[in-house]
C-alpha positions, 0 to 999 in steps of 0.5 A, spaced: 518 079 744 523 084 744 517 089 742 512 087 747 518 088 753 519 095 750 512 097 750 511 094 757 517 098 759 515 104 756 508 103 760 512 102 766 516 109 766 510 113 764 506 110 770 511 111 774 512 119 772 505 120 773 505 116 780 511 121 782 507 127 780 502 125 785 507 123 791 510 128 796 517 125 796 524 129 795 527 123 791 529 125 784 524 122 778 530 118 776 531 115 782 523 114 783 523 110 776 529 106 778 526 103 784 519 102 780 523 098 775 527 094 780 521 092 784 519 088 777 526 086 775 527 090 770 534 094 769 535 101 771 533 107 766 539 109 762 541 116 760 538 116 753 532 114 756 532 119 761 533 124 755 528 121 751 523 121 757 525 128 760 527 126 767 530 130 772 535 127 776 535 132 781 531 131 788 525 135 788 525 141 793 518 143 797 
């Protein structure tokens, strides 16, 4: 069951990265993904996951 949970989390993070790229928001990618995870009741992204997925924690500037 843990493997399925990890796979689902990976899919959610990957999809959130894609949706972040499509949106015009000044949120950081990490904040965007944290929000997506919270909406479905999963814990926020960890620092190790940020490194693994190469996530920026700085806001996007237009």
